DRENVOMAR-248118 format. One record per residue: residue number from 1; residue in three letters; x, y, z of N, C-alpha, C in turn. Coordinates in Angstrom, 1 decimal. Layout:
BEGIN
<rec zafi="NUM" vexkol="Ala" n_x="X" n_y="Y" n_z="Z" ca_x="X" ca_y="Y" ca_z="Z" c_x="X" c_y="Y" c_z="Z"/>
...
This chain:
BEGIN
<rec zafi="1" vexkol="Met" n_x="17.6" n_y="-5.3" n_z="14.4" ca_x="18.8" ca_y="-4.1" ca_z="13.9" c_x="17.9" c_y="-2.6" c_z="14.5"/>
<rec zafi="2" vexkol="Ala" n_x="18.7" n_y="-1.7" n_z="15.1" ca_x="17.9" ca_y="-0.6" ca_z="14.8" c_x="18.0" c_y="0.6" c_z="14.4"/>
<rec zafi="3" vexkol="Leu" n_x="17.1" n_y="1.2" n_z="13.8" ca_x="17.0" ca_y="2.9" ca_z="13.0" c_x="17.6" c_y="3.7" c_z="13.9"/>
<rec zafi="4" vexkol="Lys" n_x="18.7" n_y="4.4" n_z="13.4" ca_x="19.2" ca_y="6.0" ca_z="14.4" c_x="19.1" c_y="7.0" c_z="13.2"/>
<rec zafi="5" vexkol="Pro" n_x="17.8" n_y="7.7" n_z="13.2" ca_x="17.6" ca_y="8.6" ca_z="11.9" c_x="19.3" c_y="9.8" c_z="12.1"/>
<rec zafi="6" vexkol="Leu" n_x="19.5" n_y="10.4" n_z="10.8" ca_x="20.0" ca_y="11.4" ca_z="11.2" c_x="19.7" c_y="12.8" c_z="10.9"/>
<rec zafi="7" vexkol="Phe" n_x="20.6" n_y="14.2" n_z="11.3" ca_x="19.8" ca_y="15.0" ca_z="11.2" c_x="18.1" c_y="15.3" c_z="11.6"/>
<rec zafi="8" vexkol="Asp" n_x="17.8" n_y="15.9" n_z="10.7" ca_x="15.8" ca_y="16.2" ca_z="10.9" c_x="14.8" c_y="15.1" c_z="10.6"/>
<rec zafi="9" vexkol="Arg" n_x="15.9" n_y="14.2" n_z="10.6" ca_x="14.5" ca_y="12.7" ca_z="10.4" c_x="13.8" c_y="12.3" c_z="11.5"/>
<rec zafi="10" vexkol="Val" n_x="12.6" n_y="11.5" n_z="11.4" ca_x="12.0" ca_y="10.9" ca_z="12.3" c_x="11.9" c_y="9.6" c_z="11.9"/>
<rec zafi="11" vexkol="Val" n_x="11.5" n_y="8.7" n_z="12.4" ca_x="10.8" ca_y="7.4" ca_z="12.2" c_x="9.9" c_y="6.8" c_z="13.0"/>
<rec zafi="12" vexkol="Val" n_x="8.7" n_y="6.9" n_z="12.3" ca_x="7.5" ca_y="6.6" ca_z="12.9" c_x="7.1" c_y="5.4" c_z="12.1"/>
<rec zafi="13" vexkol="Lys" n_x="6.0" n_y="4.7" n_z="13.0" ca_x="5.3" ca_y="3.3" ca_z="12.8" c_x="3.7" c_y="3.6" c_z="12.5"/>
<rec zafi="14" vexkol="Gln" n_x="3.0" n_y="2.7" n_z="11.8" ca_x="2.0" ca_y="3.8" ca_z="11.6" c_x="0.9" c_y="2.9" c_z="12.7"/>
<rec zafi="15" vexkol="Ile" n_x="0.0" n_y="3.5" n_z="13.5" ca_x="-1.0" ca_y="3.3" ca_z="14.2" c_x="-1.9" c_y="2.2" c_z="13.8"/>
<rec zafi="16" vexkol="Glu" n_x="-2.2" n_y="0.8" n_z="14.0" ca_x="-2.8" ca_y="0.1" ca_z="13.8" c_x="-4.3" c_y="0.5" c_z="13.6"/>
<rec zafi="17" vexkol="Ala" n_x="-5.3" n_y="-0.2" n_z="12.2" ca_x="-6.6" ca_y="0.4" ca_z="12.2" c_x="-7.8" c_y="-0.2" c_z="12.8"/>
<rec zafi="18" vexkol="Glu" n_x="-8.7" n_y="0.6" n_z="13.1" ca_x="-9.8" ca_y="0.0" ca_z="14.1" c_x="-10.3" c_y="-1.1" c_z="13.5"/>
<rec zafi="19" vexkol="Glu" n_x="-10.2" n_y="-2.3" n_z="14.2" ca_x="-11.2" ca_y="-3.2" ca_z="13.8" c_x="-12.9" c_y="-3.1" c_z="13.9"/>
<rec zafi="20" vexkol="Lys" n_x="-13.0" n_y="-2.7" n_z="14.9" ca_x="-14.4" ca_y="-2.2" ca_z="14.9" c_x="-15.1" c_y="-0.9" c_z="14.6"/>
<rec zafi="21" vexkol="Thr" n_x="-16.1" n_y="-0.7" n_z="14.1" ca_x="-16.8" ca_y="0.4" ca_z="14.2" c_x="-17.1" c_y="1.1" c_z="15.5"/>
<rec zafi="22" vexkol="Lys" n_x="-17.9" n_y="2.1" n_z="15.9" ca_x="-18.2" ca_y="2.8" ca_z="16.4" c_x="-19.4" c_y="2.2" c_z="17.0"/>
<rec zafi="23" vexkol="Ser" n_x="-20.3" n_y="1.7" n_z="15.9" ca_x="-21.8" ca_y="0.7" ca_z="16.4" c_x="-21.3" c_y="-0.7" c_z="16.8"/>
<rec zafi="24" vexkol="Gly" n_x="-19.9" n_y="-1.0" n_z="16.5" ca_x="-19.9" ca_y="-2.5" ca_z="16.9" c_x="-19.8" c_y="-3.3" c_z="16.2"/>
<rec zafi="25" vexkol="Ile" n_x="-20.0" n_y="-3.1" n_z="14.9" ca_x="-19.5" ca_y="-3.4" ca_z="13.5" c_x="-18.5" c_y="-4.3" c_z="13.3"/>
<rec zafi="26" vexkol="Ile" n_x="-17.9" n_y="-5.5" n_z="13.1" ca_x="-16.7" ca_y="-5.6" ca_z="13.0" c_x="-16.0" c_y="-5.6" c_z="11.4"/>
<rec zafi="27" vexkol="Leu" n_x="-15.0" n_y="-5.1" n_z="11.2" ca_x="-14.2" ca_y="-4.8" ca_z="9.8" c_x="-13.3" c_y="-5.9" c_z="9.4"/>
<rec zafi="28" vexkol="Ser" n_x="-13.7" n_y="-6.0" n_z="8.3" ca_x="-12.6" ca_y="-7.2" ca_z="7.4" c_x="-11.4" c_y="-6.1" c_z="6.8"/>
<rec zafi="29" vexkol="Ser" n_x="-10.3" n_y="-6.7" n_z="7.1" ca_x="-8.8" ca_y="-6.4" ca_z="6.5" c_x="-9.1" c_y="-4.9" c_z="5.2"/>
<rec zafi="30" vexkol="Ser" n_x="-9.8" n_y="-5.9" n_z="4.4" ca_x="-10.0" ca_y="-4.7" ca_z="3.0" c_x="-10.8" c_y="-3.6" c_z="3.6"/>
<rec zafi="31" vexkol="Ala" n_x="-11.7" n_y="-3.8" n_z="4.6" ca_x="-12.9" ca_y="-2.7" ca_z="4.6" c_x="-12.2" c_y="-1.7" c_z="5.8"/>
<rec zafi="32" vexkol="Gln" n_x="-10.9" n_y="-1.7" n_z="6.1" ca_x="-10.6" ca_y="-0.8" ca_z="7.2" c_x="-10.1" c_y="-0.1" c_z="6.6"/>
<rec zafi="33" vexkol="Glu" n_x="-10.2" n_y="1.3" n_z="7.2" ca_x="-9.4" ca_y="2.6" ca_z="6.3" c_x="-8.0" c_y="2.6" c_z="7.5"/>
<rec zafi="34" vexkol="Lys" n_x="-7.3" n_y="2.9" n_z="6.2" ca_x="-5.6" ca_y="3.3" ca_z="7.0" c_x="-5.8" c_y="4.4" c_z="7.9"/>
<rec zafi="35" vexkol="Pro" n_x="-5.2" n_y="4.5" n_z="9.1" ca_x="-5.4" ca_y="5.8" ca_z="9.5" c_x="-3.8" c_y="6.5" c_z="8.9"/>
<rec zafi="36" vexkol="Gln" n_x="-4.5" n_y="8.1" n_z="9.1" ca_x="-3.0" ca_y="8.8" ca_z="9.0" c_x="-2.2" c_y="8.8" c_z="10.0"/>
<rec zafi="37" vexkol="Val" n_x="-2.6" n_y="8.4" n_z="11.6" ca_x="-1.5" ca_y="8.9" ca_z="12.4" c_x="-0.7" c_y="7.7" c_z="12.8"/>
<rec zafi="38" vexkol="Tyr" n_x="0.6" n_y="8.6" n_z="13.1" ca_x="1.5" ca_y="7.5" ca_z="13.3" c_x="2.4" c_y="7.9" c_z="14.6"/>
<rec zafi="39" vexkol="Glu" n_x="3.1" n_y="6.6" n_z="15.2" ca_x="3.7" ca_y="7.1" ca_z="16.8" c_x="5.5" c_y="6.7" c_z="15.8"/>
<rec zafi="40" vexkol="Val" n_x="6.0" n_y="8.0" n_z="17.0" ca_x="7.6" ca_y="8.4" ca_z="16.6" c_x="8.2" c_y="7.6" c_z="17.5"/>
<rec zafi="41" vexkol="Val" n_x="8.7" n_y="6.4" n_z="16.6" ca_x="9.9" ca_y="5.7" ca_z="17.1" c_x="11.0" c_y="6.0" c_z="17.4"/>
<rec zafi="42" vexkol="Glu" n_x="11.8" n_y="6.7" n_z="16.7" ca_x="12.8" ca_y="7.3" ca_z="17.0" c_x="13.3" c_y="8.8" c_z="16.2"/>
<rec zafi="43" vexkol="Val" n_x="14.0" n_y="9.6" n_z="16.9" ca_x="14.0" ca_y="11.1" ca_z="16.2" c_x="15.7" c_y="11.4" c_z="16.1"/>
<rec zafi="44" vexkol="Gly" n_x="15.9" n_y="12.4" n_z="15.1" ca_x="17.2" ca_y="12.3" ca_z="15.3" c_x="17.8" c_y="13.3" c_z="15.8"/>
<rec zafi="45" vexkol="Pro" n_x="19.2" n_y="13.8" n_z="15.5" ca_x="19.6" ca_y="15.1" ca_z="16.6" c_x="19.2" c_y="16.2" c_z="16.5"/>
<rec zafi="46" vexkol="Gly" n_x="18.8" n_y="16.3" n_z="14.9" ca_x="18.7" ca_y="17.8" ca_z="14.6" c_x="20.1" c_y="18.5" c_z="14.1"/>
<rec zafi="47" vexkol="Gly" n_x="20.6" n_y="19.7" n_z="14.0" ca_x="21.8" ca_y="20.1" ca_z="13.4" c_x="21.7" c_y="21.3" c_z="12.3"/>
<rec zafi="48" vexkol="Lys" n_x="22.3" n_y="21.2" n_z="11.5" ca_x="22.8" ca_y="22.0" ca_z="10.4" c_x="22.0" c_y="21.3" c_z="8.9"/>
<rec zafi="49" vexkol="Val" n_x="21.2" n_y="22.0" n_z="8.9" ca_x="20.6" ca_y="21.2" ca_z="7.5" c_x="20.3" c_y="22.4" c_z="6.5"/>
<rec zafi="50" vexkol="Asp" n_x="21.1" n_y="22.2" n_z="5.1" ca_x="21.2" ca_y="23.1" ca_z="4.1" c_x="21.7" c_y="24.1" c_z="4.5"/>
<rec zafi="51" vexkol="Gly" n_x="22.0" n_y="24.5" n_z="5.4" ca_x="22.4" ca_y="25.7" ca_z="6.0" c_x="22.2" c_y="26.2" c_z="7.2"/>
<rec zafi="52" vexkol="Glu" n_x="21.2" n_y="25.7" n_z="7.7" ca_x="20.2" ca_y="26.1" ca_z="8.3" c_x="20.2" c_y="25.5" c_z="10.0"/>
<rec zafi="53" vexkol="Glu" n_x="20.2" n_y="26.0" n_z="11.1" ca_x="20.1" ca_y="25.4" ca_z="12.3" c_x="18.5" c_y="24.6" c_z="12.5"/>
<rec zafi="54" vexkol="Ile" n_x="18.3" n_y="23.4" n_z="12.6" ca_x="17.1" ca_y="22.8" ca_z="12.9" c_x="17.2" c_y="22.3" c_z="14.4"/>
<rec zafi="55" vexkol="Glu" n_x="16.2" n_y="22.6" n_z="15.1" ca_x="15.7" ca_y="22.1" ca_z="16.5" c_x="14.7" c_y="21.1" c_z="16.2"/>
<rec zafi="56" vexkol="Ile" n_x="15.2" n_y="20.2" n_z="16.5" ca_x="13.7" ca_y="18.9" ca_z="17.1" c_x="13.0" c_y="19.0" c_z="18.0"/>
<rec zafi="57" vexkol="Val" n_x="11.6" n_y="19.5" n_z="17.7" ca_x="10.5" ca_y="19.6" ca_z="18.7" c_x="9.8" c_y="18.4" c_z="18.8"/>
<rec zafi="58" vexkol="Ile" n_x="9.8" n_y="17.4" n_z="18.0" ca_x="8.9" ca_y="16.1" ca_z="17.9" c_x="9.8" c_y="15.5" c_z="18.8"/>
<rec zafi="59" vexkol="Lys" n_x="9.2" n_y="14.2" n_z="19.9" ca_x="9.6" ca_y="13.9" ca_z="20.8" c_x="9.1" c_y="12.0" c_z="20.3"/>
<rec zafi="60" vexkol="Lys" n_x="9.9" n_y="11.0" n_z="21.1" ca_x="10.0" ca_y="9.8" ca_z="20.6" c_x="8.7" c_y="9.3" c_z="21.6"/>
<rec zafi="61" vexkol="Gly" n_x="7.5" n_y="8.7" n_z="20.8" ca_x="6.2" ca_y="8.6" ca_z="22.0" c_x="5.0" c_y="9.2" c_z="21.0"/>
<rec zafi="62" vexkol="Asp" n_x="5.4" n_y="10.5" n_z="20.6" ca_x="4.3" ca_y="11.5" ca_z="20.1" c_x="3.6" c_y="10.6" c_z="18.8"/>
<rec zafi="63" vexkol="Lys" n_x="2.4" n_y="11.0" n_z="18.9" ca_x="1.4" ca_y="10.6" ca_z="17.8" c_x="1.2" c_y="12.2" c_z="16.7"/>
<rec zafi="64" vexkol="Val" n_x="1.7" n_y="11.7" n_z="15.8" ca_x="1.7" ca_y="12.8" ca_z="14.6" c_x="1.2" c_y="12.4" c_z="13.4"/>
<rec zafi="65" vexkol="Ile" n_x="0.7" n_y="13.2" n_z="12.6" ca_x="0.1" ca_y="13.2" ca_z="11.3" c_x="1.3" c_y="13.6" c_z="10.1"/>
<rec zafi="66" vexkol="Thr" n_x="1.4" n_y="12.9" n_z="9.5" ca_x="2.2" ca_y="13.1" ca_z="8.4" c_x="1.5" c_y="13.3" c_z="7.1"/>
<rec zafi="67" vexkol="Gly" n_x="2.3" n_y="14.1" n_z="5.8" ca_x="1.4" ca_y="13.8" ca_z="4.4" c_x="1.8" c_y="12.4" c_z="4.0"/>
<rec zafi="68" vexkol="Asn" n_x="0.5" n_y="12.5" n_z="3.0" ca_x="0.2" ca_y="11.2" ca_z="2.7" c_x="1.7" c_y="10.8" c_z="1.7"/>
<rec zafi="69" vexkol="Tyr" n_x="2.2" n_y="11.0" n_z="0.8" ca_x="3.6" ca_y="10.9" ca_z="0.0" c_x="4.6" c_y="11.5" c_z="0.4"/>
<rec zafi="70" vexkol="Ser" n_x="4.5" n_y="11.6" n_z="2.1" ca_x="6.2" ca_y="12.3" ca_z="2.2" c_x="7.0" c_y="10.9" c_z="2.8"/>
<rec zafi="71" vexkol="Gly" n_x="8.0" n_y="11.1" n_z="2.7" ca_x="9.3" ca_y="9.9" ca_z="3.0" c_x="9.4" c_y="9.1" c_z="2.6"/>
<rec zafi="72" vexkol="Thr" n_x="10.3" n_y="8.1" n_z="3.3" ca_x="10.4" ca_y="6.8" ca_z="2.7" c_x="9.8" c_y="5.3" c_z="3.3"/>
<rec zafi="73" vexkol="Glu" n_x="9.4" n_y="4.6" n_z="3.1" ca_x="8.6" ca_y="3.2" ca_z="3.8" c_x="9.9" c_y="2.6" c_z="3.7"/>
<rec zafi="74" vexkol="Val" n_x="10.3" n_y="1.8" n_z="4.9" ca_x="11.3" ca_y="0.8" ca_z="5.1" c_x="10.4" c_y="-0.3" c_z="6.0"/>
<rec zafi="75" vexkol="Lys" n_x="11.8" n_y="-1.4" n_z="5.6" ca_x="11.3" ca_y="-2.9" ca_z="6.9" c_x="12.2" c_y="-3.4" c_z="7.3"/>
<rec zafi="76" vexkol="Val" n_x="12.3" n_y="-2.9" n_z="8.9" ca_x="12.9" ca_y="-3.4" ca_z="10.0" c_x="12.5" c_y="-4.7" c_z="10.7"/>
<rec zafi="77" vexkol="Asp" n_x="13.4" n_y="-5.5" n_z="10.6" ca_x="12.7" ca_y="-6.8" ca_z="11.3" c_x="11.1" c_y="-7.3" c_z="11.5"/>
<rec zafi="78" vexkol="Gly" n_x="10.8" n_y="-6.9" n_z="10.3" ca_x="9.4" ca_y="-7.6" ca_z="10.0" c_x="8.5" c_y="-5.9" c_z="10.0"/>
<rec zafi="79" vexkol="Val" n_x="9.0" n_y="-5.3" n_z="10.4" ca_x="8.3" ca_y="-4.3" ca_z="11.0" c_x="8.0" c_y="-2.8" c_z="10.1"/>
<rec zafi="80" vexkol="Glu" n_x="7.1" n_y="-2.6" n_z="9.2" ca_x="6.9" ca_y="-1.6" ca_z="8.2" c_x="6.8" c_y="-0.2" c_z="9.1"/>
<rec zafi="81" vexkol="Leu" n_x="8.0" n_y="0.6" n_z="9.0" ca_x="8.3" ca_y="2.2" ca_z="9.2" c_x="8.5" c_y="2.7" c_z="8.3"/>
<rec zafi="82" vexkol="Lys" n_x="8.2" n_y="4.2" n_z="8.7" ca_x="8.8" ca_y="5.0" ca_z="7.6" c_x="9.4" c_y="6.2" c_z="8.2"/>
<rec zafi="83" vexkol="Ile" n_x="10.2" n_y="6.8" n_z="7.0" ca_x="11.3" ca_y="8.0" ca_z="7.8" c_x="10.9" c_y="9.2" c_z="7.1"/>
<rec zafi="84" vexkol="Val" n_x="10.3" n_y="10.3" n_z="7.9" ca_x="10.4" ca_y="11.8" ca_z="7.0" c_x="11.2" c_y="12.8" c_z="7.9"/>
<rec zafi="85" vexkol="Arg" n_x="11.1" n_y="13.8" n_z="6.9" ca_x="11.7" ca_y="15.2" ca_z="7.8" c_x="10.7" c_y="15.7" c_z="8.9"/>
<rec zafi="86" vexkol="Gln" n_x="10.8" n_y="16.0" n_z="9.7" ca_x="10.4" ca_y="16.9" ca_z="10.4" c_x="9.5" c_y="17.9" c_z="10.2"/>
<rec zafi="87" vexkol="Ser" n_x="9.9" n_y="18.6" n_z="9.1" ca_x="8.9" ca_y="19.2" ca_z="8.3" c_x="7.9" c_y="19.0" c_z="7.6"/>
<rec zafi="88" vexkol="Asp" n_x="8.2" n_y="17.3" n_z="7.3" ca_x="6.9" ca_y="16.6" ca_z="6.8" c_x="5.7" c_y="16.2" c_z="7.4"/>
<rec zafi="89" vexkol="Ile" n_x="6.2" n_y="16.9" n_z="9.2" ca_x="5.2" ca_y="16.6" ca_z="10.1" c_x="3.8" c_y="17.2" c_z="10.4"/>
<rec zafi="90" vexkol="Leu" n_x="2.9" n_y="17.0" n_z="9.7" ca_x="2.2" ca_y="18.2" ca_z="9.8" c_x="1.3" c_y="18.6" c_z="11.2"/>
<rec zafi="91" vexkol="Ala" n_x="0.9" n_y="17.9" n_z="12.0" ca_x="0.6" ca_y="17.6" ca_z="13.1" c_x="0.8" c_y="16.8" c_z="14.3"/>
<rec zafi="92" vexkol="Val" n_x="1.1" n_y="17.4" n_z="15.5" ca_x="1.0" ca_y="16.4" ca_z="16.7" c_x="-0.3" c_y="16.0" c_z="17.5"/>
<rec zafi="93" vexkol="Val" n_x="-0.8" n_y="14.5" n_z="17.7" ca_x="-2.3" ca_y="14.5" ca_z="17.8" c_x="-1.9" c_y="14.0" c_z="19.4"/>
<rec zafi="94" vexkol="Glu" n_x="-2.9" n_y="15.2" n_z="20.1" ca_x="-2.8" ca_y="14.7" ca_z="21.8" c_x="-4.1" c_y="14.4" c_z="22.3"/>
């Protein structure tokens, strides 16, 4: 099954946490810090939202940072995804 977001929505997938520290220590899964960086999986077409024309500036494949409590978490084919509004994206990671 595939998700096609509507209007200014963006589907993102959390990037996996590092398993090693910079010094080479291997971390257990409970000690790994969840990264706040997501990869954009799918992007909506934009259009009028609340009477305002919204242009989509995020592209599929971008790495982004979103607010901690923004969006809706969903599970599709065993993969955890999050659907957020473009305005909930705080930054693009380059």
